[in-house]
MMTF fields as JSON, N, C-alpha, C and O atoms, coordinates in Angstrom:
{
  "mmtfVersion": "1.0.0",
  "mmtfProducer": "UNKNOWN",
  "numBonds": 519,
  "numAtoms": 520,
  "numGroups": 130,
  "numChains": 1,
  "numModels": 1,
  "chainsPerModel": [1],
  "groupsPerChain": [130],
  "chainIdList": ["A"],
  "bondAtomList": [4, 2, 8, 6, 12, 10, 16, 14, 20, 18, 24, 22, 28, 26, 32, 30, 36, 34, 40, 38, 44, 42, 48, 46, 52, 50, 56, 54, 60, 58, 64, 62, 68, 66, 72, 70, 76, 74, 80, 78, 84, 82, 88, 86, 92, 90, 96, 94, 100, 98, 104, 102, 108, 106, 112, 110, 116, 114, 120, 118, 124, 122, 128, 126, 132, 130, 136, 134, 140, 138, 144, 142, 148, 146, 152, 150, 156, 154, 160, 158, 164, 162, 168, 166, 172, 170, 176, 174, 180, 178, 184, 182, 188, 186, 192, 190, 196, 194, 200, 198, 204, 202, 208, 206, 212, 210, 216, 214, 220, 218, 224, 222, 228, 226, 232, 230, 236, 234, 240, 238, 244, 242, 248, 246, 252, 250, 256, 254, 260, 258, 264, 262, 268, 266, 272, 270, 276, 274, 280, 278, 284, 282, 288, 286, 292, 290, 296, 294, 300, 298, 304, 302, 308, 306, 312, 310, 316, 314, 320, 318, 324, 322, 328, 326, 332, 330, 336, 334, 340, 338, 344, 342, 348, 346, 352, 350, 356, 354, 360, 358, 364, 362, 368, 366, 372, 370, 376, 374, 380, 378, 384, 382, 388, 386, 392, 390, 396, 394, 400, 398, 404, 402, 408, 406, 412, 410, 416, 414, 420, 418, 424, 422, 428, 426, 432, 430, 436, 434, 440, 438, 444, 442, 448, 446, 452, 450, 456, 454, 460, 458, 464, 462, 468, 466, 472, 470, 476, 474, 480, 478, 484, 482, 488, 486, 492, 490, 496, 494, 500, 498, 504, 502, 508, 506, 512, 510, 516, 514],
  "bondOrderList": [1, 1, 1, 1, 1, 1, 1, 1, 1, 1, 1, 1, 1, 1, 1, 1, 1, 1, 1, 1, 1, 1, 1, 1, 1, 1, 1, 1, 1, 1, 1, 1, 1, 1, 1, 1, 1, 1, 1, 1, 1, 1, 1, 1, 1, 1, 1, 1, 1, 1, 1, 1, 1, 1, 1, 1, 1, 1, 1, 1, 1, 1, 1, 1, 1, 1, 1, 1, 1, 1, 1, 1, 1, 1, 1, 1, 1, 1, 1, 1, 1, 1, 1, 1, 1, 1, 1, 1, 1, 1, 1, 1, 1, 1, 1, 1, 1, 1, 1, 1, 1, 1, 1, 1, 1, 1, 1, 1, 1, 1, 1, 1, 1, 1, 1, 1, 1, 1, 1, 1, 1, 1, 1, 1, 1, 1, 1, 1, 1],
  "groupList": [{"groupName": "MET", "atomNameList": ["N", "CA", "C", "O"], "elementList": ["N", "C", "C", "O"], "formalChargeList": [0, 0, 0, 0], "bondAtomList": [1, 0, 2, 1, 3, 2], "bondOrderList": [1, 1, 2], "singleLetterCode": "M", "chemCompType": "L-PEPTIDE LINKING"}, {"groupName": "LYS", "atomNameList": ["N", "CA", "C", "O"], "elementList": ["N", "C", "C", "O"], "formalChargeList": [0, 0, 0, 0], "bondAtomList": [1, 0, 2, 1, 3, 2], "bondOrderList": [1, 1, 2], "singleLetterCode": "K", "chemCompType": "L-PEPTIDE LINKING"}, {"groupName": "ILE", "atomNameList": ["N", "CA", "C", "O"], "elementList": ["N", "C", "C", "O"], "formalChargeList": [0, 0, 0, 0], "bondAtomList": [1, 0, 2, 1, 3, 2], "bondOrderList": [1, 1, 2], "singleLetterCode": "I", "chemCompType": "L-PEPTIDE LINKING"}, {"groupName": "GLU", "atomNameList": ["N", "CA", "C", "O"], "elementList": ["N", "C", "C", "O"], "formalChargeList": [0, 0, 0, 0], "bondAtomList": [1, 0, 2, 1, 3, 2], "bondOrderList": [1, 1, 2], "singleLetterCode": "E", "chemCompType": "L-PEPTIDE LINKING"}, {"groupName": "TRP", "atomNameList": ["N", "CA", "C", "O"], "elementList": ["N", "C", "C", "O"], "formalChargeList": [0, 0, 0, 0], "bondAtomList": [1, 0, 2, 1, 3, 2], "bondOrderList": [1, 1, 2], "singleLetterCode": "W", "chemCompType": "L-PEPTIDE LINKING"}, {"groupName": "SER", "atomNameList": ["N", "CA", "C", "O"], "elementList": ["N", "C", "C", "O"], "formalChargeList": [0, 0, 0, 0], "bondAtomList": [1, 0, 2, 1, 3, 2], "bondOrderList": [1, 1, 2], "singleLetterCode": "S", "chemCompType": "L-PEPTIDE LINKING"}, {"groupName": "ASP", "atomNameList": ["N", "CA", "C", "O"], "elementList": ["N", "C", "C", "O"], "formalChargeList": [0, 0, 0, 0], "bondAtomList": [1, 0, 2, 1, 3, 2], "bondOrderList": [1, 1, 2], "singleLetterCode": "D", "chemCompType": "L-PEPTIDE LINKING"}, {"groupName": "GLN", "atomNameList": ["N", "CA", "C", "O"], "elementList": ["N", "C", "C", "O"], "formalChargeList": [0, 0, 0, 0], "bondAtomList": [1, 0, 2, 1, 3, 2], "bondOrderList": [1, 1, 2], "singleLetterCode": "Q", "chemCompType": "L-PEPTIDE LINKING"}, {"groupName": "VAL", "atomNameList": ["N", "CA", "C", "O"], "elementList": ["N", "C", "C", "O"], "formalChargeList": [0, 0, 0, 0], "bondAtomList": [1, 0, 2, 1, 3, 2], "bondOrderList": [1, 1, 2], "singleLetterCode": "V", "chemCompType": "L-PEPTIDE LINKING"}, {"groupName": "CYS", "atomNameList": ["N", "CA", "C", "O"], "elementList": ["N", "C", "C", "O"], "formalChargeList": [0, 0, 0, 0], "bondAtomList": [1, 0, 2, 1, 3, 2], "bondOrderList": [1, 1, 2], "singleLetterCode": "C", "chemCompType": "L-PEPTIDE LINKING"}, {"groupName": "LEU", "atomNameList": ["N", "CA", "C", "O"], "elementList": ["N", "C", "C", "O"], "formalChargeList": [0, 0, 0, 0], "bondAtomList": [1, 0, 2, 1, 3, 2], "bondOrderList": [1, 1, 2], "singleLetterCode": "L", "chemCompType": "L-PEPTIDE LINKING"}, {"groupName": "ASN", "atomNameList": ["N", "CA", "C", "O"], "elementList": ["N", "C", "C", "O"], "formalChargeList": [0, 0, 0, 0], "bondAtomList": [1, 0, 2, 1, 3, 2], "bondOrderList": [1, 1, 2], "singleLetterCode": "N", "chemCompType": "L-PEPTIDE LINKING"}, {"groupName": "GLY", "atomNameList": ["N", "CA", "C", "O"], "elementList": ["N", "C", "C", "O"], "formalChargeList": [0, 0, 0, 0], "bondAtomList": [1, 0, 2, 1, 3, 2], "bondOrderList": [1, 1, 2], "singleLetterCode": "G", "chemCompType": "PEPTIDE LINKING"}, {"groupName": "PRO", "atomNameList": ["N", "CA", "C", "O"], "elementList": ["N", "C", "C", "O"], "formalChargeList": [0, 0, 0, 0], "bondAtomList": [1, 0, 2, 1, 3, 2], "bondOrderList": [1, 1, 2], "singleLetterCode": "P", "chemCompType": "L-PEPTIDE LINKING"}, {"groupName": "PHE", "atomNameList": ["N", "CA", "C", "O"], "elementList": ["N", "C", "C", "O"], "formalChargeList": [0, 0, 0, 0], "bondAtomList": [1, 0, 2, 1, 3, 2], "bondOrderList": [1, 1, 2], "singleLetterCode": "F", "chemCompType": "L-PEPTIDE LINKING"}, {"groupName": "ALA", "atomNameList": ["N", "CA", "C", "O"], "elementList": ["N", "C", "C", "O"], "formalChargeList": [0, 0, 0, 0], "bondAtomList": [1, 0, 2, 1, 3, 2], "bondOrderList": [1, 1, 2], "singleLetterCode": "A", "chemCompType": "L-PEPTIDE LINKING"}, {"groupName": "ARG", "atomNameList": ["N", "CA", "C", "O"], "elementList": ["N", "C", "C", "O"], "formalChargeList": [0, 0, 0, 0], "bondAtomList": [1, 0, 2, 1, 3, 2], "bondOrderList": [1, 1, 2], "singleLetterCode": "R", "chemCompType": "L-PEPTIDE LINKING"}, {"groupName": "HIS", "atomNameList": ["N", "CA", "C", "O"], "elementList": ["N", "C", "C", "O"], "formalChargeList": [0, 0, 0, 0], "bondAtomList": [1, 0, 2, 1, 3, 2], "bondOrderList": [1, 1, 2], "singleLetterCode": "H", "chemCompType": "L-PEPTIDE LINKING"}, {"groupName": "THR", "atomNameList": ["N", "CA", "C", "O"], "elementList": ["N", "C", "C", "O"], "formalChargeList": [0, 0, 0, 0], "bondAtomList": [1, 0, 2, 1, 3, 2], "bondOrderList": [1, 1, 2], "singleLetterCode": "T", "chemCompType": "L-PEPTIDE LINKING"}, {"groupName": "TYR", "atomNameList": ["N", "CA", "C", "O"], "elementList": ["N", "C", "C", "O"], "formalChargeList": [0, 0, 0, 0], "bondAtomList": [1, 0, 2, 1, 3, 2], "bondOrderList": [1, 1, 2], "singleLetterCode": "Y", "chemCompType": "L-PEPTIDE LINKING"}],
  "groupTypeList": [0, 1, 2, 3, 1, 4, 5, 6, 6, 7, 8, 9, 2, 4, 10, 8, 7, 1, 11, 10, 12, 6, 10, 8, 13, 1, 14, 9, 3, 3, 3, 8, 5, 12, 15, 15, 14, 10, 15, 10, 11, 6, 16, 0, 8, 7, 7, 10, 8, 1, 1, 2, 12, 17, 7, 15, 10, 10, 0, 6, 10, 2, 0, 1, 9, 1, 1, 18, 18, 18, 0, 1, 19, 8, 14, 15, 16, 19, 1, 5, 8, 7, 10, 18, 11, 5, 19, 2, 10, 13, 3, 14, 13, 6, 6, 8, 1, 9, 2, 10, 15, 3, 16, 1, 9, 13, 6, 17, 5, 0, 16, 2, 16, 2, 2, 3, 14, 10, 7, 15, 6, 0, 18, 1, 17, 10, 1, 12, 5, 10],
  "groupIdList": [1, 2, 3, 4, 5, 6, 7, 8, 9, 10, 11, 12, 13, 14, 15, 16, 17, 18, 19, 20, 21, 22, 23, 24, 25, 26, 27, 28, 29, 30, 31, 32, 33, 34, 35, 36, 37, 38, 39, 40, 41, 42, 43, 44, 45, 46, 47, 48, 49, 50, 51, 52, 53, 54, 55, 56, 57, 58, 59, 60, 61, 62, 63, 64, 65, 66, 67, 68, 69, 70, 71, 72, 73, 74, 75, 76, 77, 78, 79, 80, 81, 82, 83, 84, 85, 86, 87, 88, 89, 90, 91, 92, 93, 94, 95, 96, 97, 98, 99, 100, 101, 102, 103, 104, 105, 106, 107, 108, 109, 110, 111, 112, 113, 114, 115, 116, 117, 118, 119, 120, 121, 122, 123, 124, 125, 126, 127, 128, 129, 130],
  "secStructList": [7, 7, 4, 4, 4, 7, 7, 2, 2, 2, 2, 2, 2, 2, 2, 2, 2, 6, 6, 7, 4, 4, 4, 2, 2, 2, 2, 2, 2, 6, 6, 7, 7, 2, 2, 2, 2, 2, 6, 7, 7, 2, 2, 2, 2, 2, 2, 2, 7, 7, 7, 2, 2, 2, 2, 2, 2, 2, 2, 2, 2, 2, 2, 2, 2, 2, 2, 2, 2, 2, 2, 2, 2, 2, 2, 2, 2, 2, 2, 2, 6, 7, 7, 1, 1, 7, 7, 7, 7, 7, 7, 7, 7, 2, 2, 2, 2, 2, 2, 2, 2, 6, 6, 7, 7, 7, 7, 2, 2, 2, 2, 2, 2, 2, 2, 2, 2, 2, 2, 2, 2, 2, 2, 2, 2, 6, 6, 6, 7, 7],
  "xCoordList": [-14.984, -15.343, -13.843, -12.919, -13.759, -12.676, -12.109, -12.922, -11.021, -10.752, -11.341, -12.008, -11.09, -11.489, -13.033, -13.459, -13.738, -15.162, -15.297, -16.448, -14.677, -14.787, -15.446, -15.194, -16.315, -16.657, -15.589, -14.712, -15.77, -14.689, -14.784, -13.785, -16.034, -16.156, -15.5, -14.907, -15.565, -14.851, -13.468, -12.722, -13.002, -11.37, -11.105, -9.978, -11.922, -11.703, -11.816, -11.14, -12.529, -12.657, -11.222, -10.505, -10.917, -9.567, -8.409, -7.621, -8.372, -7.152, -7.234, -6.155, -8.497, -8.333, -8.007, -7.594, -8.142, -7.833, -6.216, -5.556, -5.734, -4.288, -3.673, -2.523, -4.135, -3.363, -3.405, -2.543, -4.054, -3.95, -5.006, -5.289, -5.686, -7.038, -6.851, -7.726, -5.514, -5.418, -5.721, -6.25, -5.42, -5.876, -6.997, -7.19, -8.058, -9.427, -10.006, -10.428, -10.15, -10.527, -10.29, -11.241, -9.088, -8.356, -9.144, -9.794, -8.92, -9.717, -10.8, -11.206, -11.596, -12.983, -13.362, -14.13, -12.58, -12.795, -12.531, -13.149, -11.589, -11.257, -11.937, -11.735, -12.813, -13.756, -13.055, -13.329, -11.822, -10.98, -11.633, -11.67, -12.133, -12.662, -11.868, -10.69, -12.209, -11.179, -10.414, -9.373, -11.099, -10.386, -9.415, -8.293, -9.97, -9.08, -7.688, -6.6, -7.891, -6.814, -5.837, -4.644, -6.284, -5.401, -4.685, -3.692, -5.102, -4.63, -3.724, -3.25, -3.451, -2.944, -1.286, -0.864, -0.519, 0.957, 1.563, 0.886, 2.877, 3.789, 3.242, 2.994, 3.018, 2.758, 1.416, 1.201, 0.596, -1.011, -0.979, -1.632, -0.06, 0.017, 0.672, 0.34, 1.716, 2.306, 1.443, 1.618, 0.442, -0.475, -1.56, -2.097, -1.752, -3.076, -2.455, -3.273, -1.116, -0.634, 0.447, 1.211, 0.594, 1.88, 2.842, 3.977, 2.59, 3.701, 4.494, 3.819, 5.689, 6.519, 6.498, 6.395, 6.574, 6.143, 5.034, 5.161, 3.843, 2.488, 2.46, 1.742, 3.298, 3.317, 3.952, 3.461, 5.212, 5.871, 5.1, 5.159, 4.402, 3.474, 2.283, 1.908, 1.739, 0.641, 1.095, 0.435, 2.102, 2.71, 3.024, 2.84, 3.49, 3.734, 2.391, 2.129, 1.594, 0.187, -0.691, -1.594, -0.417, -1.107, -0.545, -1.215, 1.173, 1.812, 1.371, 1.211, 1.219, 0.548, -0.614, -0.932, -1.461, -2.85, -2.882, -3.654, -2.092, -2.085, -1.468, -1.819, -0.565, 0.054, -0.843, -0.926, -1.574, -2.715, -3.846, -4.366, -4.144, -5.181, -4.763, -5.577, -3.589, -3.158, -2.893, -3.356, -2.292, -2.146, -3.462, -3.373, -4.621, -5.849, -6.302, -6.631, -6.308, -6.437, -5.71, -6.314, -4.48, -3.612, -4.175, -4.368, -4.385, -4.875, -6.205, -6.426, -7.136, -8.338, -8.184, -8.722, -7.408, -7.144, -6.833, -7.454, -5.569, -5.064, -5.915, -5.739, -6.94, -7.795, -8.78, -9.076, -9.271, -10.059, -9.398, -10.172, -7.988, -7.413, -6.708, -6.029, -6.823, -5.903, -5.969, -7.013, -4.84, -4.85, -5.284, -4.98, -5.887, -6.458, -5.328, -5.198, -4.303, -3.099, -1.949, -2.065, -0.783, 0.459, 0.497, -0.015, 1.065, 1.385, 2.63, 3.603, 2.579, 3.628, 3.966, 3.139, 5.294, 5.814, 5.486, 5.709, 5.031, 4.59, 5.827, 6.904, 5.619, 6.633, 6.939, 6.095, 8.068, 8.426, 8.701, 9.301, 8.429, 8.672, 10.307, 10.997, 10.795, 12.203, 13.203, 14.322, 12.789, 13.934, 14.035, 15.006, 12.848, 13.209, 13.979, 14.741, 13.675, 14.323, 15.682, 16.427, 16.267, 17.515, 18.261, 19.352, 17.623, 18.351, 18.38, 19.395, 17.416, 17.411, 18.433, 19.061, 18.644, 19.581, 21.038, 21.923, 21.053, 22.564, 22.725, 23.838, 22.058, 21.982, 22.365, 23.046, 21.793, 21.997, 21.03, 19.914, 21.329, 20.466, 19.595, 20.125, 18.195, 17.413, 17.326, 17.268, 17.313, 17.008, 15.573, 14.757, 15.435, 14.338, 12.971, 11.885, 13.229, 11.903, 11.728, 10.612, 12.771, 12.706, 12.093, 11.173, 12.656, 11.744, 10.375, 9.746, 9.817, 8.67, 7.901, 6.82, 8.388, 7.835, 7.485, 6.371, 8.627, 8.607, 7.427, 6.777, 7.238, 6.262, 4.898, 3.951, 4.815, 3.416, 2.835, 1.655, 4.068, 3.756, 3.059, 1.913, 4.09, 3.564, 2.254, 1.486, 2.089, 0.641, -0.404, -1.317, -0.343, -1.207, -1.799, -2.91, -0.353, -0.732, -1.319, -2.295, -0.858, -1.138, -2.861, -3.672, -3.147, -4.448, -5.508, -6.58, -4.957, -5.781, -5.886, -6.929, -4.678, -4.666, -5.538, -6.425, -5.556, -6.826, -7.776, -8.566, -8.275, -9.526, -9.978, -11.125, -9.078, -9.224, -9.272, -9.707, -8.723, -8.797, -7.713, -7.586, -6.959, -5.594, -6.055, -5.202],
  "yCoordList": [-0.227, -0.803, -1.131, -0.32, -2.137, -2.702, -1.722, -1.283, -1.461, -0.453, -0.791, 0.017, -2.169, -2.78, -2.551, -2.719, -2.189, -2.17, -0.454, -0.057, 0.195, 1.786, 2.168, 1.629, 3.151, 3.854, 4.849, 5.074, 5.561, 6.404, 7.64, 8.333, 7.971, 9.16, 8.825, 9.742, 7.818, 7.473, 7.464, 8.118, 6.896, 7.219, 8.544, 8.845, 9.543, 10.972, 11.685, 12.705, 11.32, 11.892, 11.369, 12.147, 10.183, 9.691, 10.545, 10.982, 10.738, 11.582, 12.711, 13.09, 13.555, 14.73, 14.777, 15.82, 13.594, 13.306, 13.265, 13.662, 12.699, 12.464, 13.873, 13.78, 14.802, 16.02, 15.762, 16.379, 15.143, 14.97, 15.328, 14.79, 16.442, 17.036, 17.222, 16.926, 17.79, 18.18, 17.179, 17.446, 15.834, 14.515, 14.219, 13.434, 14.741, 14.453, 14.422, 13.336, 15.872, 15.719, 14.6, 14.006, 14.245, 13.383, 11.905, 11.217, 11.636, 10.434, 10.199, 9.099, 11.388, 11.39, 10.982, 10.091, 11.921, 11.598, 10.111, 9.599, 9.511, 8.166, 7.151, 5.939, 7.776, 6.619, 5.71, 4.527, 6.161, 5.186, 4.684, 5.42, 3.511, 3.034, 2.543, 2.57, 1.981, 1.288, -0.144, -0.652, -0.551, -1.822, -1.497, -1.996, -0.527, 0.067, 0.8, 0.806, 1.329, 2.215, 1.232, 1.457, 0.036, -0.974, -1.611, -2.311, -1.417, -2.319, -1.281, -1.621, -0.199, 0.993, 0.43, -0.188, 0.709, 0.188, 1.763, 2.772, 1.637, 2.923, 3.466, 4.671, 2.888, 3.32, 4.056, 5.034, 3.466, 4.096, 5.534, 6.52, 5.469, 6.566, 7.816, 8.998, 7.233, 8.236, 9.043, 10.227, 8.178, 8.786, 9.649, 10.666, 9.085, 9.906, 11.15, 11.986, 11.376, 12.243, 12.722, 11.975, 14.124, 14.962, 15.082, 14.818, 15.52, 15.961, 14.578, 13.639, 14.562, 13.495, 13.406, 12.258, 14.37, 14.454, 13.731, 12.773, 13.934, 13.379, 11.839, 11.012, 11.542, 10.152, 9.318, 8.23, 9.854, 9.133, 8.964, 7.909, 9.849, 9.868, 8.857, 8.199, 8.8, 8.086, 6.601, 5.692, 6.406, 5.087, 4.395, 3.213, 5.363, 4.834, 4.516, 3.407, 5.476, 5.025, 4.028, 3.527, 3.684, 2.351, 0.988, 0.036, 1.236, 0.025, -0.255, -1.392, 0.837, 0.652, 0.259, -0.357, 0.458, 0.105, -1.211, -1.921, -1.782, -3.324, -4.082, -5.231, -3.459, -4.351, -4.447, -5.475, -3.354, -3.283, -4.41, -5.125, -4.477, -5.343, -6.715, -7.615, -6.926, -8.49, -8.668, -9.709, -7.915, -8.198, -8.619, -9.608, -8.119, -8.024, -9.557, -10.375, -9.875, -11.13, -12.169, -13.176, -12.061, -12.996, -13.313, -14.435, -12.104, -12.268, -12.899, -13.723, -12.501, -13.159, -14.78, -15.592, -15.076, -16.421, -17.303, -18.268, -16.586, -17.235, -17.34, -18.174, -16.525, -16.583, -17.832, -18.615, -17.977, -18.954, -20.367, -21.321, -20.628, -21.83, -22.055, -23.074, -20.997, -20.889, -22.42, -23.057, -22.984, -24.218, -24.163, -23.142, -24.996, -25.013, -25.252, -24.55, -26.304, -26.488, -26.145, -25.871, -26.196, -26.38, -27.478, -28.527, -27.409, -28.628, -29.103, -28.388, -30.43, -31.148, -32.245, -33.031, -32.182, -32.891, -34.537, -35.003, -35.336, -36.464, -37.543, -37.233, -38.629, -39.752, -40.063, -40.571, -39.781, -40.287, -41.753, -42.369, -42.356, -43.909, -43.888, -42.92, -45.122, -45.337, -45.012, -44.595, -45.212, -44.71, -43.098, -42.422, -42.729, -41.125, -40.61, -39.643, -41.378, -40.944, -41.204, -40.407, -42.264, -42.662, -41.499, -41.06, -41.06, -40.207, -38.866, -38.18, -38.439, -37.085, -37.018, -35.99, -38.517, -38.603, -38.423, -37.829, -39.189, -39.065, -37.551, -37.367, -36.635, -35.234, -35.16, -34.278, -36.277, -36.283, -35.662, -35.517, -35.216, -34.276, -35.414, -36.214, -35.44, -36.325, -36.156, -35.03, -37.4, -37.213, -36.491, -36.059, -36.443, -35.629, -36.694, -36.278, -37.902, -38.672, -38.902, -38.971, -38.983, -38.61, -37.452, -37.467, -36.271, -35.116, -34.867, -34.097, -35.559, -35.487, -36.286, -35.856, -37.44, -38.446, -37.8, -37.832, -37.192, -36.317, -35.26, -35.076, -34.493, -33.464, -33.872, -33.216, -35.182, -35.829, -36.275, -36.206, -36.818, -37.378, -36.165, -36.12, -35.201, -33.892, -33.34, -33.037, -33.243, -32.592, -33.528, -33.026, -34.79, -35.702, -35.577, -35.599, -35.436, -35.359, -33.963, -33.936, -32.883, -31.546, -31.518, -30.865, -32.278, -32.109, -32.803, -32.294, -34.014, -34.691, -33.612, -33.448, -33.028, -32.131, -31.151, -31.043, -30.386, -29.296, -29.785, -28.947, -30.957, -31.415, -31.115, -30.745, -31.285, -31.304, -29.875, -29.654, -28.908, -27.448, -27.171, -25.981, -27.851, -27.749, -27.776, -27.711],
  "zCoordList": [-9.08, -10.141, -10.988, -10.931, -11.6, -12.393, -13.605, -14.418, -13.69, -14.894, -16.115, -16.761, -16.535, -17.486, -17.874, -19.017, -16.892, -16.885, -17.029, -16.85, -17.212, -17.24, -18.554, -19.632, -18.359, -19.721, -19.876, -19.043, -21.278, -21.719, -20.935, -20.739, -20.443, -19.573, -18.119, -17.552, -17.627, -16.349, -16.709, -15.98, -17.62, -18.112, -18.117, -17.724, -18.495, -18.8, -17.537, -17.407, -16.637, -15.142, -14.505, -13.878, -14.689, -14.169, -14.475, -13.637, -15.683, -16.532, -15.761, -15.304, -15.4, -14.715, -13.509, -13.003, -12.807, -11.439, -11.324, -10.363, -12.517, -12.591, -13.217, -13.645, -13.288, -13.743, -15.246, -15.873, -15.814, -17.446, -18.283, -19.354, -17.641, -18.239, -19.755, -20.568, -20.116, -21.496, -22.344, -23.423, -21.969, -22.77, -23.033, -23.962, -22.315, -22.345, -23.624, -24.02, -24.677, -25.776, -26.618, -27.127, -26.82, -27.647, -27.237, -28.025, -25.891, -25.343, -25.597, -25.97, -25.41, -25.811, -27.157, -27.52, -27.907, -29.502, -29.998, -30.933, -29.296, -29.775, -28.834, -28.909, -27.885, -27.258, -26.717, -26.916, -25.782, -25.074, -23.809, -22.823, -23.784, -22.277, -21.591, -21.948, -20.481, -19.395, -20.122, -19.705, -21.119, -21.588, -22.568, -22.651, -23.396, -24.449, -23.743, -24.319, -22.579, -21.866, -21.526, -21.73, -20.964, -20.586, -21.819, -21.623, -22.944, -24.098, -24.782, -25.866, -24.356, -25.216, -25.169, -24.191, -26.244, -26.035, -26.46, -26.653, -26.527, -26.728, -28.075, -28.04, -29.165, -30.319, -30.441, -31.156, -29.676, -29.618, -28.797, -29.139, -27.603, -26.752, -27.677, -27.594, -28.604, -29.207, -30.222, -30.51, -30.74, -31.607, -30.88, -31.319, -29.781, -28.963, -28.186, -27.802, -27.908, -27.147, -27.832, -28.444, -27.77, -28.509, -27.749, -28.148, -26.445, -25.7, -25.032, -24.609, -24.996, -24.661, -23.242, -22.807, -22.371, -20.806, -20.623, -19.86, -21.164, -21.016, -21.466, -20.903, -22.521, -23.004, -21.97, -21.671, -21.304, -20.234, -19.105, -18.473, -18.782, -17.652, -17.729, -16.759, -18.943, -19.143, -19.295, -18.791, -19.919, -20.315, -18.7, -18.41, -17.862, -16.45, -15.844, -15.378, -15.868, -15.168, -15.708, -15.038, -17.065, -17.812, -17.022, -16.622, -16.906, -16.385, -14.809, -14.364, -14.113, -12.793, -12.716, -11.699, -13.613, -13.692, -14.008, -13.363, -15.014, -15.277, -14.184, -13.917, -13.558, -12.469, -11.382, -10.711, -11.151, -9.985, -10.378, -9.522, -11.697, -12.192, -12.182, -11.977, -12.384, -12.424, -10.891, -10.425, -10.101, -8.733, -8.139, -7.411, -8.272, -7.693, -8.191, -7.331, -9.437, -9.891, -9.286, -8.917, -9.131, -8.395, -6.903, -6.434, -6.289, -4.948, -4.798, -3.911, -5.702, -5.925, -6.078, -5.325, -7.114, -7.527, -6.165, -5.719, -5.62, -4.185, -3.196, -2.307, -3.211, -1.912, -2.218, -1.315, -3.531, -3.839, -3.826, -3.745, -3.9, -3.904, -2.709, -2.576, -1.612, -0.392, 0.15, 0.014, 0.76, 1.337, 2.726, 3.342, 3.285, 4.704, 5.509, 6.511, 5.198, 5.956, 5.033, 3.839, 5.755, 5.058, 4.213, 4.604, 3.024, 2.058, 2.482, 2.721, 2.578, 3.072, 1.984, 1.522, 1.647, 0.497, 0.669, 1.786, -0.25, 0.099, 0.046, -0.463, 0.524, 0.527, -0.891, -1.629, -1.253, -2.733, -3.093, -2.212, -4.059, -4.392, -4.286, -4.606, -3.784, -3.376, -4.443, -4.143, -5.795, -6.841, -6.974, -7.316, -6.631, -6.692, -5.409, -5.407, -4.347, -2.997, -3.134, -2.564, -3.843, -3.968, -4.801, -4.437, -5.885, -6.927, -6.101, -6.223, -5.309, -4.529, -3.498, -3.247, -2.698, -1.693, -2.011, -1.395, -3.298, -3.988, -4.486, -4.977, -4.486, -4.911, -6.388, -6.912, -7.002, -8.478, -9.169, -8.669, -10.401, -11.261, -11.981, -12.751, -11.677, -12.339, -13.785, -14.28, -14.602, -16.075, -16.558, -15.744, -17.689, -17.911, -17.612, -17.209, -17.852, -17.881, -16.097, -15.582, -15.446, -13.82, -13.354, -12.537, -13.932, -13.675, -13.871, -13.145, -14.941, -15.398, -14.41, -14.008, -13.981, -13.169, -11.806, -11.283, -11.292, -10.147, -10.003, -8.973, -11.411, -11.322, -11.406, -10.971, -12.086, -12.189, -10.772, -10.43, -9.907, -8.729, -7.901, -7.456, -7.83, -7.313, -7.414, -6.501, -8.757, -9.198, -8.594, -7.939, -8.756, -8.372, -6.67, -6.141, -6.184, -4.756, -4.428, -3.678, -4.881, -4.748, -5.088, -4.433, -6.119, -6.641, -5.393, -5.067, -4.829, -4.13, -2.641, -2.008, -2.334, -1.241, -1.475, -0.628, -2.391, -2.994, -3.23, -3.666, -3.177, -3.478, -4.989, -5.243, -5.892, -7.334, -8.03, -9.161, -7.105, -7.659, -8.402, -8.688, -8.768, -9.601, -11.226, -12.111]
}
């Protein structure tokens, strides 16, 4: 189950598993659910936890949980938008090809044009999923 869906009891069980059972009474009292746990910042942790060692450990665990949660989202999103074949750059209009061939830095309007051209082509390639 996703951490953000955990009840406060599940958070407390997890704390015990992480050898932070001393924190359980305070977390129960404050009703820290999984969503609240992921939202904790330095100041909140300092209010919840008195021992500096526990504060440091807890902040490290929070950051790891956030990273894991983010990575799961990114991988799930990637799987849903995965390309069936490799994307091949399209043939650019002649004026764009000239600037790129001369290795000149395109001005702002040309960069916007290139980005819009690529976006349109990628949207076609991904069948509108962008």
